[in-house]
N, C-alpha and C positions, 0 to 999 in steps of 0.2 A: 862614700861621703854623701851626707844628706844635703839636698839642695833646699834652700829656703824658698817657699812658695809665697809669691807676692799676693797680698790681699787686694782684691778689687775694690775700687772706690764704691762706697755705698752711702746710706743716709748718715752713718756716724762720721764719715769723712767730711760731708758737708757741714755737719755740726761743728767739727773741729775747725773748719775754715771760719765759720761764724765766730767761734770763741777766740780765735787768734785776732780777728778784726776787732772784737769787743775789748779784749784785755790788753793787747800789745800795742795797737795803734793808739796814740794819745787821744784822750776823749775830746780835747779841744779842737781836733782836726775834723772838719766837716766838708761836704762836697762844695766846691767853689762855683760850679756852673749851674746851680739851682738856687732860687731865692729862699727856699725853705731850709731850715737847719736840719740837715740829714747827715749823720755820721755814716761811714761805710758799713758798719755792722747792722745798722737799721735797714739799709737798702738790701743787704744780703738776707736779712730776716724776711723781708717782703718777698724776695725770690723763693725762699724756702716755703712760704705759704702757697705760692703758685705751684711749686713742685709737689707739695702735699696734696693739693686739690686735684692735680692731674693724676697722681698715683692712686688716689682713691677711686678713680674711674676704671682702673684695670686691675687684673689679678696677677700680673707677671713681674712686678717690681719689688715684691717682698715687703710692702708697706703694711704695718699692722692695721687691722680693722676690727670692728666690733666695739662693744661698750667697754668703757674704762672710767673709773670714778674721777680720775684727774681730768680726762678729756671732757667729761660732762661738766665738771666745775669750770673749766676754761670756756666752754660754750655758754654757760649761764653768765659768766663774767662779761663775755663779749656782748651778749644780748642786753645786759644792763647798760653797757656803754653806748650801744646803738640807740637804745631807747632814750637815754639822757641826751645824746647828740641830736636826735630828732626833735625832742621837746625844746631844747635850748635854741636850736636854729630856726624853729618855727616862730618864736617870739623875737622881738627886736633885741639885738646885742650891739654894743659899741664895736667899732671897726677893729680896735686892737684886741678885744676879747674874742671876736668872731675869727680873726686870723689865727689866734692861738688855739681855739677850739678845733679848727680845720686841721692844723698840724698835729694836735694832740690825738685826734682819732686815728690818724695815719700811724702815729707812733705806737699807740696801744694795739692797733690791729697787727702791726709788724711783730711786736713782742709776743702777742698771743699766737700768731702763726708759727713763730719759732718754737714756742713751748709745745704746741700740739704736734709739730713735726718731730721734735725730739721724742715725745711720748710714743709715736707710732713708727719711727724710723730706726731707733736703736734696738735691735732685736736679739742680740746674744750677749752673754756675759763678757766675752772677749772684746766686743765693740764697746760695751759699757765701760770696761776698764780703759780702753783707748781714750774715751772722752774724759773720764775722771782724772787720768794721769796728765792729760793736757791741761786741765784746769789747775792742777797742783803746780805744774811747771810754769804756767803763765802767771799764777799768783806769786810764785817765788821771784819771777822777773820783776813784777810790780813792786814786791817788797824790797828787792835789791835797789831799784831806782829810788824808792822812798827812803831807804836807809842812807843812800848817798846824799839825798836832799837834807835829811835830818842831821847827819854827821858832818858833812863837808859844805853844805849850802850850795851844792851844784845841782842844777835841774837838768838831768840827762834827757828827759822827755822834751825839753824846750829846744833841743838841737835837731829833733826829728822833723823832716820836711818831705812831703810826698807829693809828686805832681798830681794836679787835679783836686787837691785838698787845700783848704785855707784854715788859718787859726782863728778861732772864735773866742772872744772874751767871755768868761763865765762869771764874772763878778767877784771872784775870789783870787787874791794874790797868793801865788805859790810861796810856801814856806813862811806864812805868817806865824807869829809866836804865841805860845801859851806858856805862862810862867817864864822860865829861862830857856825854853826849847823851841826850835822850829817845828812847825807842824807839816809833815810831808804829805804829798798827794800822789806820788808815784806817777802812773799814767792816767789817773782818774782826774776828776774835776774838783774834789774836795777831800779833806782829811777824813771826814766821817765815812765817805764812800770808800776811800782807800783802806781804812781800818776794817770795814765790813768785809771787803773782799779777802783780806788776810785772815780774818776770823773764820770765814766760811771754809777756807782751805785747810785750816789747822786739823780738824778731825779727819779729813781725807788723807792728808799727809801722814798722820799718825797711823791710820789703817795700813797704808802701804809700807810703812817702816816695819810693822809687825808681820805683814804678809811676806815681805822679802826675807826677813829673818827666819820665818817658818819654812820657807822654800829653800833656804840655803843660798839665796841669791845675794848679790851685793846690795846693801841697803844704805850706804853712806850718802848717795845722792838724795834719797828720800829724807834722810836725817837732816841734810843741809836745807832741803826745801822746807821741812818742818821748822827748823831754827829760823830761817829767813821770815817765814809767814808769822811765826809766833812773835818774833822781835818787831816785825812790821806792825802787827796789831797793837803791841804795847806802845810803840813810839808814835802811833797816830794820835795819842792823847785824846782818845774818844771813848765816852761811856758806852757807846754802841758796840765798839770793838771789844771792850773788856767784858760786857755782858754776853756778847756772842761767844767768846772763848770760855766764859764761865759755863754757859749752857753746854758747850761741847764737852767740857770736863765732866759735868753732871751726867750727860748721856753716856759717856764712856764708862763712868763708874758703874752705871746700872747695866750696861750691855757687854762689857769686856769680861772674859774669864778672870777668875780671881788672881792668877799669877800676873796677867797683863795689867790688872787694876793697880797692883802694887808698883809695877814697873812704871806705868804711866804717871802715877802720883809722885813717885820719887824723881823721875826725869822732869816732870812739870815744875815741881817745887825747886829743884836744882837750877832749872833754866831761869825761873823768875828771880831767884837769888843772884845768879850769875849776871843777869841783865842789870839788876839794881846796882851791883858792884862795878860793872863796866861803865855804866852811865850814871854817875853820881847825881842824886837829886831826882831820878826818875820815879823811884818808889814813893817819895814824898809828894810828888806832883800827882801821881795816880791816886794816892790816898786822899789828897785834898779835893779831888774831883767828886768824891762820894761823901766824905766826912762833912764838907761844908756845902752840901748840895742845896740846902734851904736858902743859903745866902748867895748862891751862884747867880750872876747877872743873866746868863743865858737861860737858866731855868725859870727865873722870875719873868723874863720876857716871854717865854713860851706860855706860862700859865696866865699871864695878864691878858692874853687875847681870847680867853675862853668865853667871856661874856659877849664880845662882839661876834665870835663864831656862832654862838647860840642864836643870835638874831638872824644871821644869814641862813642857818639851818631851817628856822621857822618859815622863811620866805618860800622855800621849795623843798619840803621835807621828804617827798617820795622819790623823786628823780634828780633833785639838785638843780643847780644853776648852769651846769655844763662843765665837762671835764677840761681843766686847764684854764678856765675863765677867771678863777680867783687869783689874779695876778699879784705876785708879791710886791712888785714895784708900784702898784696902784692901790692895793689894800694893805695887807700885812703878811709877814712871813709866818707860816704855821709849821712848826717842827713836829708834826704828828700826822702821819699819812691817813690814819683812820678818821681823824677829825676833819682833815682836808677833803677826804672822800665823802664824808657826810654833807659837806657844803656843796661840793661839785657834782656828786652822783647820787646824793640822797641816801635814805636808809636801804633801798634795794641794792645800790652799788656797794655800800659798806658791807652788807651781809654777803654779797657775792665775793668781795675781796677776802673777808674772813673765811668764807667757804673754800676758797682756793687753798689757803694754808692748812685748813682742817683736812681737806681731801688729800693733799700731799702727805700730811702726817699720817693719815689713815692708811694710805697706800704703802708707805715704807714699813709701818708696823705690821700690816698684813703680810708683807714679804717675810718679815722675821718669823711670823707664825707658820706660814705654809712651806717655807723653803727649808731644806735639809742641808744646804750648802753653806758651810761656815763663812766662806769668802763673801758670798752674796749677802748673808746676814750682817757681816761686818760693814760692807758697803752701805747697806740700808741704814745702819746706825749712824754712819758718817753723814749721809745725805739728810737724815732726820735732824742732825745737829745744824746743818746748813739751812734747812727750811725753818727751824725754830729761830735761828739767828736773823733770818729775813723777816719773820713775823715780829720779833722784838724791834728790829730796825724801823718797821712801819710805825711803831709807837714813839720812837725817839727822834725821828726826822722824816721829812717828806720824801719817802723812798722813791716814788714814781717820778719825782722831779730830777732824778739823776740817772742818766742812761746806763752807765756801767753797773750800778747797783741793781737797777731794775732788770737788766739783761741777766745778771747772775742769779737773782732771786727766781726769775721765771725759768731759767735753765734748770735749777734745782727742782722746781715743781714739775717740769717736763720729764726730768730723769726719774723722779719718783714714780710717775706713770709708766715709764719704760721698764723700770725694775719690776713693777707689779705684773706687767705682761710677761716678762721673762720668767718670773717665779711661777706664774700660772701655767705657762707652757711646759716648764720642767715638771711641775706637779702632775699635769695631765699626761705627759709622756710616761712618768713613773707609774701612774694609775693604769694606763693602757698596758704597760709591760706586766704588771701584776695580774691584770685581768686575763691577758693572753696566756700567762703561765698557768693560771688556775684552770683555764679551759683545756689546755694541753694535758694537764695532770688528770682532769676529770674524764677525758676521752681515752686515756691510756688503758689498754686492756689489763685486767688483773692477772697477775702471774699465777699459773697453775701450780698447785702443790706438787712437790716431787713424788714420783711413784715409790711405794715401799716395796723393796725386793722381798720375795718369799724366802724365808729362812730354810735352808736345806738341813734336814735332820742328820 
């Protein structure tokens, strides 16, 4: 009888702990014994940064080292934030803005620490699978909580109470309505954030459904996760979620084998039709969100602030006024992270943020080029969908103002760097194997031709 060998805790284990704290613990719960707003996931991300720094000083902990395009992009993004913080705090700032600037630099430092830790600590395909499967499972739990809110009007997350944590008001009432439907939030702080998490998980769940079928393993649990996340993204009644799932569908059409493309399109179309029949009026509401977009009050409110935003950008065009200092309660709400970054971090900060998404996209595309492993190539396509969904979300709402959405987006960026390391290691190992084989063959002595026996007359 084969005995199951237990996997020792490693960097991927710590990443799973972080993701559990980020996705399962309700986002409204923060530490009660500190004056600053610190959710548990953010504190753990800071600890991951300390662990990463310590592991870089030794060679015995298996931490990845050396250049990586994603890690370089993360470093440049951190440098832009530090430069902005230095310039902003050197000049006079109102007390309320200075307080938020101090907490914001801690928040972004923790998030970047988590991303670079993921990039260097997840070293094998097996551990990468562990992290991605946990993300899909946690997203399914969030979707289930959101669907209960949507269908029954019961907020399961509101019943969660953890010692040492206090509930913080986020300015959004759970289950506010759009059209005739409640807008769920799951364990997040806002329906847009909830919809984005579900949309990011859809391509990963799809990959694991196909993977389980190919391996002859049970795939119903992955199919259930896919159904929950897909329905959660639709019931969020969010353009961000719909665009994210559309991007996932386009990426799958271009990357899946032909047989899987047909299956994915048939299943996706059937699921959308079934959801529209089960929830009467849902299709009409979703269609109205896009067909009447020019008359939508929320869209008009977003575009009306562009003139005032341009004035703010001109005041500090290079490094901005300071990350987090453009307070929505004091100035206005900007539902565009790139525009908000222009105001708070200037052009350097905006280019650094765009560079993050470009570097992550480049990394996963390179994985698909250099890897011969179909599973790793499929995972790369799923993560590419999630990275693109995060980039789209940065256009449709202030992404960095929401902790769960920010953590998930930077997790995908970190995983893209980890995948690139894994693919390069496998490619290097395969190249060394071929080189060694060619050396052995070149040093092999030539076989002597057989002696011809003399013919006896």
